[in-house]
C-alpha positions, 0 to 999 in steps of 0.5 A: 625383130628385137633380140633379148639383151642384158643392160649393165647401167652404172652412174656417170658423174665425174670426168674420170668415171668414163675411163673407169666404166670403159675398163669395166666394159673391157673386162666384160668383153674379155670375160665373154671372149674366153673359151666358148662364148655364150654372150657378146658385149654389144657396145655402150652408150652414155648420157643423162648421168648414166653409162649403159653396157649392152650384152647380147646373150647367145643362149640362156640368161643364167650363165650370162648373169653369173659372169656379169655379176662376177666381173662387176664384183671383181671390178668393185662396181656391183653395189652401184650397178643396175643389171636389167634384162631387155626382153625381145618384147621391149619389156625391161626387168631389173635383175640386180639388185634383187630388191630394186623397187625403182623405175628403170630408164635407159 
C-alpha cells in the first residue's frame, strides 16, 4: 500500500549544485531528527535537471510543511523549491509555491 509522502524538488543544473542540494537534504534530516520526530527524510533522487528529496510524514501534514518551509528558507532555496504532497492515491498536489499553476513531474 502506498504511503503519503512530501517531495521537495529543486533544479539541478550546475556541477556544484549537487553538493549544495545534498546539504539541503542533510539540513532536513537534522531538522526532523530533533526531539520527537514527526517525519523522516526517506532519501533523494536526481535526474532530468531535478533533485527530489522524499519525506515521509509520521502524522499530520502541517508540522512537516512548516518545518520544511523553515529549513528551505534558512538554506536560501525556498524561492526555487517546489513542495509537493504525494498522496497514498498517487495524486500529486503542489503546496509551494502557493500560486503554482504548472504541471509537476517527478
